[in-house]
C-alpha positions in Angstrom: -44.0 -12.3 -25.9 -46.1 -10.1 -28.7 -46.6 -6.7 -28.4 -48.7 -6.0 -31.5 -48.9 -7.4 -35.0 -49.3 -5.5 -38.4 -50.1 -7.7 -41.5 -50.7 -6.1 -45.4 -51.5 -8.5 -47.9 -51.3 -11.7 -45.9 -54.4 -14.2 -46.1 -57.5 -12.0 -46.0 -56.0 -8.9 -44.6 -55.0 -6.2 -46.8 -54.2 -3.6 -43.7 -55.0 -4.6 -40.3 -53.2 -4.0 -36.5 -53.8 -5.6 -33.6 -52.6 -5.4 -29.4 -51.9 -8.0 -27.7 -52.1 -9.1 -24.0 -48.9 -10.6 -22.4 -51.9 -13.2 -20.8 -54.8 -14.9 -22.8 -55.9 -13.3 -25.9 -59.1 -14.1 -27.3 -59.9 -13.7 -31.2 -63.4 -13.5 -31.5 -65.5 -13.4 -35.1 -68.1 -15.6 -37.6 -66.5 -18.0 -39.4 -64.2 -16.9 -42.6 -63.6 -13.7 -40.4 -60.1 -14.4 -40.4 -59.3 -15.5 -37.1 -57.3 -18.7 -38.1 -55.2 -16.5 -40.7 -54.5 -14.1 -38.0 -53.3 -17.6 -35.5 -51.3 -18.6 -38.7 -49.6 -14.9 -39.1 -48.3 -15.2 -35.4 -47.2 -18.8 -35.9 -45.5 -17.5 -39.1 -43.7 -15.1 -37.3 -42.7 -17.6 -34.2 -41.8 -20.9 -36.8 -41.2 -18.9 -40.3 -43.8 -21.0 -42.2 -47.7 -21.7 -41.9 -48.6 -25.7 -40.7 -51.6 -25.3 -43.9 -50.1 -24.0 -47.1 -47.0 -23.0 -48.8 -45.6 -19.7 -48.7 -47.4 -18.0 -51.9 -50.6 -19.0 -50.8 -50.1 -16.8 -47.5 -50.5 -13.6 -49.9 -53.4 -11.9 -50.7 -54.9 -12.8 -53.9 -53.6 -11.5 -57.0 -51.0 -9.4 -54.0 -47.2 -9.5 -55.4 -46.4 -9.8 -51.5 -47.3 -10.0 -47.8 -45.4 -8.7 -44.6 -46.0 -9.3 -40.9 -44.3 -6.9 -38.7 -44.5 -7.1 -34.8 -42.6 -5.8 -31.5 -41.6 -8.1 -28.6 -41.9 -7.3 -25.2 -37.9 -7.6 -24.9 -37.0 -4.6 -27.7 -36.9 -6.5 -30.7 -38.6 -6.0 -33.5 -39.4 -8.5 -36.2 -40.4 -8.7 -39.7 -41.3 -11.4 -42.5 -41.9 -10.9 -46.2 -43.1 -12.9 -48.5 -42.7 -12.5 -52.4 -45.1 -14.6 -54.9 -42.6 -14.0 -58.1 -38.9 -13.4 -56.7 -36.4 -14.7 -55.0 -35.5 -15.3 -52.2 -39.5 -16.0 -51.4 -40.0 -15.3 -48.1 -37.1 -13.0 -45.8 -36.9 -12.8 -42.2 -35.6 -9.2 -40.2 -34.6 -9.7 -36.4 -33.7 -5.8 -35.3 -32.9 -5.0 -39.1 -30.6 -8.2 -39.7 -32.3 -10.2 -42.7 -32.6 -14.0 -42.9 -33.5 -16.0 -45.4 -34.5 -18.7 -43.7 -35.5 -18.1 -39.9 -32.8 -19.6 -37.3 -33.7 -21.9 -34.5 -31.7 -19.7 -32.5 -34.0 -16.8 -33.4 -37.6 -18.8 -33.6 -39.8 -18.1 -30.9 -40.5 -21.0 -29.8 -44.3 -22.1 -29.8 -46.9 -24.4 -29.5 -50.7 -25.0 -31.9 -53.3 -26.8 -30.4 -56.2 -27.0 -33.4 -59.5 -29.5 -33.9 -56.8 -32.0 -36.5 -54.8 -32.5 -33.7 -57.6 -34.3 -31.5 -57.5 -37.1 -34.4 -53.9 -37.2 -33.8 -54.1 -40.8 -32.5 -56.9 -42.0 -34.0 -56.1 -40.4 -37.9 -52.9 -41.1 -40.1 -49.6 -42.3 -39.0 -48.2 -39.8 -41.0 -50.2 -37.3 -38.1 -48.3 -38.7 -35.5 -44.7 -38.8 -37.2 -45.2 -34.7 -38.0 -46.4 -34.6 -34.0 -43.3 -36.2 -33.1 -41.0 -34.0 -35.7 -42.1 -30.8 -35.2 -41.8 -31.4 -31.1 -38.0 -32.5 -31.6 -37.6 -29.4 -34.4 -38.6 -27.0 -31.9 -36.3 -28.9 -28.9 -33.0 -30.4 -30.4 -31.0 -27.6 -32.3 -29.8 -29.0 -35.9 -32.9 -31.5 -36.4 -34.5 -29.3 -39.1 -31.7 -29.5 -41.2 -31.8 -33.5 -40.4 -35.0 -33.6 -41.7 -35.1 -31.3 -44.4 -32.4 -33.4 -45.9 -33.7 -36.7 -45.3 -37.0 -35.8 -47.2 -34.6 -34.2 -50.1 -32.6 -37.5 -49.7 -35.6 -39.5 -49.7 -37.4 -37.4 -52.7 -34.2 -38.3 -54.8 -34.2 -41.7 -54.6 -37.3 -41.8 -55.5 -37.2 -39.9 -58.3 -34.3 -42.0 -59.2 -36.4 -45.3 -58.5 -38.5 -43.9 -61.3 -35.7 -44.5 -63.9 -35.1 -48.0 -63.0 -31.4 -48.1 -61.5 -29.4 -50.2 -61.2 -28.0 -51.5 -57.6 -24.6 -50.1 -58.1 -26.4 -46.6 -59.4 -28.9 -46.7 -55.9 -26.0 -47.4 -53.0 -25.1 -44.0 -52.4 -28.5 -43.1 -52.0 -29.3 -45.8 -49.5 -26.1 -45.1 -47.5 -26.8 -41.4 -47.2 -30.9 -41.8 -46.5 -29.3 -44.8 -44.0 -27.7 -42.1 -41.9 -29.9 -39.5 -41.5 -32.9 -42.1 -40.7 -30.5 -43.1 -37.7 -30.0 -39.5 -36.4 -34.2 -39.2 -37.1 -34.6 -42.2 -35.0 -32.8 -41.8 -32.2 -34.0 -38.2 -32.1 -37.7 -39.9 -31.8 -37.0 -42.6 -29.6 -35.7 -40.7 -26.7 -38.0 -37.7 -27.4 -41.0 -40.8 -27.0 -38.9 -41.6 -23.3 -39.4 -38.3 -22.7 -42.7 -38.2 -22.9 -43.5 -41.1 -20.9 -42.0 -40.0 -18.2 -45.0 -37.9 -17.4 -47.9 -39.3 -19.6 -49.2 -41.6 -17.0 -49.1 -39.2 -14.1 -50.6 -36.1 -16.4 -53.4 -38.7 -17.8 -54.4 -40.3 -14.6 -54.5 -36.1 -13.3 -56.5 -34.8 -16.2 -58.8 -38.3 -16.4 -59.0 -38.8 -12.9 -58.7 -42.7 -13.5 -56.3 -45.3 -12.6 -55.1 -46.0 -16.1 -51.7 -46.7 -17.3 -50.3 -44.9 -20.5 -47.8 -45.3 -22.2 -46.1 -44.0 -25.7 -45.0 -46.9 -27.8 -42.5 -45.6 -30.9 -42.9 -48.6 -33.2 -39.4 -48.7 -34.8 -38.6 -51.7 -37.2 -34.6 -52.0 -34.9 -32.8 -50.6 -31.9 -31.6 -47.1 -32.5 -28.0 -48.4 -32.1 -27.9 -50.4 -35.2 -30.8 -48.9 -37.1 -28.5 -47.2 -40.2 -27.1 -50.8 -40.4 -30.2 -52.7 -41.0 -32.2 -50.2 -43.0 -29.6 -50.4 -45.6 -29.9 -53.9 -45.8 -33.5 -53.4 -46.2 -33.2 -50.9 -48.7 -31.0 -53.2 -50.8 -33.4 -56.3 -50.1 -35.7 -54.1 -50.9 -34.7 -52.7 -54.5 -37.1 -55.1 -57.0 -39.7 -54.1 -54.9 -39.3 -50.5 -54.5 -38.9 -50.6 -58.1 -41.6 -52.2 -58.8 -43.8 -49.7 -56.0 -41.8 -46.7 -57.5 -41.4 -45.3 -54.1 -38.8 -46.1 -50.6 -40.4 -48.8 -49.0 -38.6 -48.1 -45.4 -37.4 -46.0 -43.6 -38.7 -43.2 -40.8 -41.1 -41.9 -43.0 -43.2 -45.5 -43.0 -42.8 -46.0 -39.0 -45.3 -45.1 -36.1 -46.0 -44.5 -32.8 -49.0 -46.1 -30.6 -50.7 -44.7 -27.3 -51.6 -47.9 -25.1 -53.8 -47.8 -22.2 -53.1 -50.5 -19.8 -50.7 -52.0 -22.1 -53.5 -52.0 -24.9 -53.5 -49.8 -28.4 -55.6 -47.0 -27.1 -57.4 -46.9 -31.1 -59.2 -50.7 -29.8 -60.3 -49.9 -25.9 -60.0 -46.1 -25.7 -63.8 -44.1 -25.7 -64.0 -40.7 -27.4 -63.3 -39.1 -24.5 -60.1 -41.0 -23.3 -58.3 -40.2 -26.8 -59.2 -36.7 -26.2 -57.6 -36.3 -22.8 -54.4 -38.7 -23.7 -54.8 -36.0 -27.3 -54.9 -32.9 -24.4 -52.1 -34.8 -22.1 -49.7 -35.2 -24.8 -50.1 -31.7 -26.1 -49.5 -30.5 -22.7 -46.6 -32.2 -22.3 -45.3 -30.2 -25.8 -45.9 -27.4 -24.2 -43.7 -28.6 -21.3 -40.7 -29.9 -22.9 -40.8 -26.9 -24.9 -40.7 -24.8 -22.4 -37.5 -26.7 -20.6 -35.4 -27.2 -23.7 -35.7 -23.6 -25.0 -35.8 -22.1 -21.3 -38.4 -19.3 -22.1 -42.1 -19.9 -22.3 -43.4 -20.8 -25.8 -46.6 -18.7 -27.2 -49.4 -21.1 -27.0 -52.0 -20.9 -29.6 -55.7 -22.2 -30.1 -57.6 -22.7 -33.0 -61.6 -23.4 -32.1 -60.1 -26.3 -29.9 -62.6 -25.1 -27.1 -65.4 -25.9 -29.0 -64.4 -29.2 -30.0 -63.4 -30.0 -26.1 -66.4 -30.9 -22.9 -66.2 -28.4 -19.9 -64.6 -31.0 -18.1 -61.4 -31.0 -20.4 -62.1 -26.9 -21.0 -61.0 -26.8 -17.4 -58.7 -28.9 -17.4 -56.6 -26.8 -20.1 -57.2 -24.2 -18.7 -55.3 -24.6 -15.8 -52.0 -25.1 -18.1 -52.5 -21.7 -19.7 -52.2 -18.9 -16.8 -48.3 -18.7 -17.3 -48.3 -18.5 -21.1 -48.8 -15.6 -23.8 -51.8 -18.1 -25.3 -54.0 -16.4 -28.3 -57.6 -18.6 -29.0 -59.9 -18.7 -31.7 -63.5 -18.8 -31.3 -67.2 -17.7 -32.7 -69.0 -18.2 -28.8 -66.3 -15.8 -26.8 -68.5 -16.4 -23.5 -67.7 -19.9 -24.1 -63.6 -19.2 -23.5 -64.1 -16.0 -21.1 -65.9 -18.0 -18.5 -62.9 -21.0 -17.8 -60.6 -17.6 -17.2 -60.3 -16.3 -13.7 -58.3 -13.4 -14.9 -58.9 -10.7 -17.3 -58.7 -11.7 -21.5 -57.6 -9.5 -24.0 -60.7 -9.9 -26.7 -60.2 -9.1 -30.3 -62.7 -9.0 -32.4 -63.3 -9.6 -35.8 -66.0 -9.3 -38.1 
């Protein structure tokens, strides 16, 4: 758990220090006071990167670098340095040992819940793919590297497409993309199955309804045969991809759907039911990260309480007591009244 943090030239902060509770920390202040920036600094320290912008955009305007220093309750010190015009552009230090990329073994498990996540089930397929991939990255060693390699291979294949290659030119990229795709699909399918073990019972608990819920990953082919099938599809799509200018098949084009009594939630569920289902997914994410990492994750809630009604706020807080939690809000009273224990208030102006 984080004990404190010192932030220099990061986003809106020139030089600021904070002390944290091991339980609930409420970051309160008006809009544009730096609440989300503080939350983002904690997430960068945990996972190594922002969920909103590129690394250089984390540096305060017209400054050459940014820095975050923290102490953890197990005696660990951690530092992140980000540079605008030098290489490496970002470094991490854990107890004085420097890394250019934060290893999974040195990352801190963290779950983020922010207003855009409330559109998880109704927004773009890309949002749902990112939800699954981010979860797998935190629970499966090596997946982050596989995900990076797939993105890099896909980008290189798309660049080659624009040069109007021959099929023989494209074949090595098709093979490599298919190999990586198979790994991704098997992980996504397995994670979906894990979610489905608890999604119905948790949704019923949160909603007090009898609805049967199910997450359906909509992959094109069976996971065990995905590489072979995708390779054939890429070869078949050669002319179409040349015309379109991008790769039209693969995990980057797939999606999942939440089913309510075997019907797509987007078609049959109310706004409140959608939000309850999303809340259930975030709670399951929290539980899966904890189970797979063997430690309680840090929980980051960015202005979510104002987006939930009283019933769903209460349902969420029932799961927060055991985690170090950071909550941003413009109204501390709205949040505090949902907790029986004392909250640490961090007031920003």
